[in-house]
C-alpha positions in Angstrom: 94.5 97.2 126.9 95.6 94.4 128.6 97.5 95.3 131.8 100.7 94.1 133.4 101.5 92.5 136.6 101.3 95.9 137.9 98.1 96.3 139.1 97.8 99.4 138.9 98.0 99.1 135.1 100.2 100.2 132.2 102.2 103.3 131.5 101.6 104.0 127.5 103.2 106.3 125.5 102.2 108.0 122.8 103.4 109.9 119.7 101.5 112.3 117.5 99.1 112.5 119.5 97.8 116.0 117.7 97.5 114.1 114.7 94.3 112.4 113.0 94.1 108.6 113.7 96.6 110.2 117.3 93.7 111.9 119.2 91.2 108.9 118.6 93.8 106.6 119.9 94.6 109.3 122.5 90.8 109.6 123.3 90.4 105.7 123.9 93.5 105.2 125.8 91.9 108.2 128.3 89.1 105.9 128.9 90.4 102.8 129.3 90.6 102.0 133.4 93.2 100.0 132.8 95.7 102.3 131.6 97.3 104.1 134.3 98.7 107.0 133.2 99.6 108.0 128.9 102.6 109.7 128.5 102.3 112.1 125.0 105.0 113.7 123.1 103.7 115.8 120.3 105.3 119.2 118.5 101.5 121.0 119.6 99.8 121.6 122.1 97.3 119.1 123.1 93.5 120.8 122.4 91.8 122.1 126.1 89.5 119.7 126.5 92.3 117.1 128.0 93.0 120.0 130.3 90.9 117.6 133.0 93.0 114.1 132.7 96.5 116.4 132.5 95.9 117.8 136.2 95.2 114.3 137.7 98.6 113.9 136.1 96.6 110.7 134.7 98.0 112.4 131.0 101.4 113.6 131.2 102.1 115.8 127.6 106.0 117.2 126.0 105.4 119.5 123.6 109.1 118.6 121.5 110.6 117.8 118.6 110.6 113.6 118.2 114.6 113.9 117.9 115.8 115.5 120.8 116.5 114.6 124.2 113.0 115.9 125.9 110.8 113.8 123.9 113.1 110.3 124.9 113.5 111.3 128.2 109.5 111.5 128.5 108.7 108.4 127.4 111.7 106.6 129.5 110.8 103.0 130.3 106.8 102.8 129.0 105.2 100.0 129.1 104.0 99.9 126.0 104.9 102.6 123.4 102.2 104.0 120.0 104.3 105.4 117.7 102.3 107.4 115.8 104.5 110.9 114.7 105.3 111.7 111.6 105.5 114.5 109.2 103.5 113.2 106.6 103.5 116.8 104.2 106.8 118.2 102.6 106.2 121.6 102.5 107.5 123.7 99.3 111.2 123.8 100.0 113.8 121.8 100.4 114.1 122.1 104.8 110.8 120.4 104.9 112.3 117.1 103.2 115.0 117.3 105.7 112.0 118.1 108.1 110.8 114.9 106.9 113.4 112.8 107.0 114.1 114.3 110.8 111.1 113.9 111.7 110.4 110.2 110.1 113.9 108.4 110.8 116.0 110.0 113.4 112.7 110.9 115.3 111.2 107.1 115.3 115.2 106.2 116.1 115.4 108.7 119.0 112.1 107.8 120.7 113.1 103.8 120.9 115.8 104.9 122.9 113.2 105.7 125.7 113.1 102.1 125.4 109.9 100.8 126.1 108.6 97.9 127.1 107.1 97.0 123.9 106.3 99.3 120.7 103.2 99.6 118.2 105.1 101.7 114.7 102.7 103.0 112.7 103.7 102.2 109.3 102.4 103.0 106.0 100.3 100.6 103.0 103.0 103.4 100.2 105.6 101.5 101.8 104.4 98.5 98.9 104.9 101.3 95.8 101.9 101.4 93.4 103.6 99.1 90.8 101.5 97.7 87.3 102.8 94.7 88.6 102.0 94.5 92.1 99.4 91.7 93.2 96.2 92.3 94.8 95.9 92.3 97.4 99.0 92.6 98.7 100.2 90.5 102.3 103.2 91.0 103.7 105.6 88.1 102.7 105.5 91.4 99.7 108.6 93.1 99.3 108.1 96.6 100.1 108.6 98.9 96.7 108.4 102.1 97.9 108.6 104.7 95.0 110.8 107.2 94.9 108.6 110.3 94.1 107.6 109.4 97.9 110.1 110.1 100.2 106.9 109.4 103.0 107.0 105.4 102.4 111.2 105.9 101.8 111.2 107.1 104.9 109.0 105.1 107.0 110.5 101.6 106.0 114.1 103.6 106.5 112.3 103.3 110.5 110.9 100.0 110.1 113.6 98.3 109.6 116.4 100.5 111.8 114.6 102.3 114.8 111.3 100.1 115.2 113.2 96.9 115.0 115.7 97.9 118.0 112.8 96.9 119.9 112.5 93.3 120.5 108.5 93.6 121.4 107.2 95.7 118.7 104.9 95.1 115.6 104.6 97.4 112.4 101.5 98.1 111.7 101.1 99.4 107.7 97.9 101.1 107.6 95.7 101.7 104.4 95.2 105.4 104.0 92.5 106.5 106.4 89.5 108.4 106.4 86.5 109.9 109.2 85.2 113.0 110.2 88.6 113.8 112.7 90.4 113.9 109.1 92.8 116.4 108.4 90.7 119.0 106.5 93.2 119.2 103.3 92.5 115.6 103.1 89.2 115.8 103.0 89.2 118.8 100.3 91.4 116.4 98.2 88.8 113.4 98.5 85.7 116.6 97.9 87.7 117.1 94.4 86.3 113.1 93.5 82.9 115.2 93.2 84.5 116.6 89.6 87.1 114.5 88.4 88.9 111.3 89.6 92.5 111.5 88.3 93.9 108.4 86.2 97.7 107.4 84.9 97.2 105.7 81.1 97.4 102.5 81.1 97.9 101.9 85.1 95.2 100.4 87.2 94.0 101.1 90.4 93.2 100.2 93.3 93.1 101.8 95.9 91.7 101.8 99.9 90.1 103.5 102.5 90.0 102.5 106.0 87.5 104.0 108.5 89.4 105.8 112.2 87.5 104.0 113.8 88.0 100.5 112.5 91.9 101.9 112.4 92.0 102.6 116.0 90.2 99.2 116.7 93.7 97.8 115.0 95.8 99.8 117.1 94.5 98.6 120.0 94.4 94.9 119.5 98.3 95.1 118.2 99.3 96.8 121.8 96.9 94.5 123.7 98.6 91.2 121.6 102.2 92.6 122.6 101.4 93.3 126.6 99.6 89.6 126.7 102.4 88.3 125.0 100.3 85.8 123.0 97.8 86.8 120.0 94.8 84.6 118.3 96.9 81.9 116.7 98.9 80.9 119.8 102.1 82.9 118.6 103.9 85.5 120.2 102.9 89.1 117.9 106.7 90.0 118.2 108.8 91.2 115.1 105.6 90.5 113.0 104.7 93.3 110.3 100.3 93.6 109.5 98.6 95.2 107.8 95.4 96.7 108.3 92.6 97.9 105.9 89.4 96.9 104.6 88.5 94.2 103.0 87.8 95.5 99.1 89.3 97.7 97.1 87.7 100.2 94.3 89.6 101.3 91.0 89.1 104.8 89.2 85.3 104.0 87.8 84.1 102.9 91.2 85.3 106.1 92.8 83.8 108.4 89.8 80.7 106.4 90.2 80.4 107.3 93.9 81.2 110.4 93.8 79.1 110.4 90.2 82.0 112.3 88.3 84.2 111.3 85.3 87.2 109.3 85.4 90.0 111.7 83.8 92.9 109.4 82.2 95.8 111.2 81.6 100.4 110.0 81.1 101.5 109.0 84.3 104.6 111.8 83.2 101.7 114.7 82.9 100.2 113.6 86.5 102.9 113.5 88.7 104.9 116.7 87.3 101.4 118.2 87.4 100.6 117.4 91.0 104.0 118.7 91.7 104.0 122.1 89.9 100.2 122.4 92.3 102.5 121.7 94.5 105.2 124.1 94.7 103.0 126.7 94.2 100.8 125.8 97.3 98.0 124.9 94.9 98.1 121.3 96.9 100.2 119.1 99.9 99.6 117.2 97.2 102.7 116.6 94.8 104.3 114.2 92.5 104.8 111.9 96.3 101.1 111.2 96.4 100.7 111.2 92.7 102.7 108.7 92.1 100.5 105.7 94.1 98.1 105.6 91.7 100.5 104.3 89.4 99.7 101.1 89.9 97.2 98.9 92.3 98.0 99.0 95.9 95.4 97.4 98.0 96.2 95.4 101.3 95.4 91.9 102.2 94.6 92.2 105.7 94.1 88.6 106.1 96.9 88.0 108.5 95.7 90.6 111.4 92.0 88.5 111.3 94.1 85.7 111.7 96.4 86.8 114.2 94.5 89.5 116.1 91.1 88.8 115.4 91.0 92.2 113.7 88.8 92.6 110.7 87.7 96.5 109.7 84.0 96.9 110.2 83.0 99.5 107.1 84.2 98.7 103.3 86.3 101.2 101.1 82.9 101.9 99.2 81.0 102.5 102.8 84.4 105.0 103.7 84.7 106.9 100.6 81.0 107.3 100.4 80.7 108.8 103.6 82.8 111.9 103.3 81.9 111.8 99.6 78.4 113.3 101.5 79.0 113.9 104.2 79.9 117.9 104.7 82.5 117.2 107.5 85.5 118.6 106.1 84.1 122.2 106.7 83.2 121.0 110.8 85.1 122.9 113.3 86.3 119.7 114.6 89.0 119.0 112.2 92.4 120.1 112.3 93.4 122.7 110.0 96.6 123.0 108.4 
């Protein structure tokens, strides 16, 4: 993080601090003496471990819906806003999908009305869509084509265009799937499901990536620093850029099966997608058609632009991150956030 001209440091806004990557980012921001204060907004309270920072006033947390005026007021005029707050899971009712749109699109539009000095908007690799004709790897010049079955991807792309773009000094960071010891327990259980079988859609190539949680945080900090400085390594202003963040490698279904010591189960697309949706509606899994469709084609990102502009490269490969997740029973540890 690079401070502004204010000798006391900068005020950083953060949404989504009760989530996986947001919680780790909060920890890093509070450990940086150049950050004078962190203003956090989330639907849930922060863990008790943050009470010391809150007592000193260095951390101010507002428990609020991102769509509401209290969220906007809490973030008013921060020097830099990291917007990670989002609803990833649909739930089983129609209200769940409406709630996703409210959090992901209307929430983004609302918090940018706080007029932060700069904005790091965290988006998703899913905006590119999983399609058989995707190039490998996908760079930022490739036109996003979200799969219609994945409302999260559609909403993230809409938020990029109608929310984040309203802040002049903004950067959109498209993250691939993030894994690590602090991952959501539902994600951890799903990864361990690879020990039984690796699903694959007949006739569709797969290219899967997993980004280590610490690498993700380092990338976001690098993007925020570049915005505050106003320059990046190539000597140009980062404002208005879209940057992918992903490991340098990707895995096919057979590679995942090899790491998991299991086997690939190949099924027709219709059966994979509809079967996943039935499981979601029955409450058997949070992963429905919206996630199953993301194996319908290769979806691996190029992070060459992040390396060129920010000097950022993932320290761990997809294979290393997945292997660690499969070998370790971190899905059972209490530090994992429960559903």
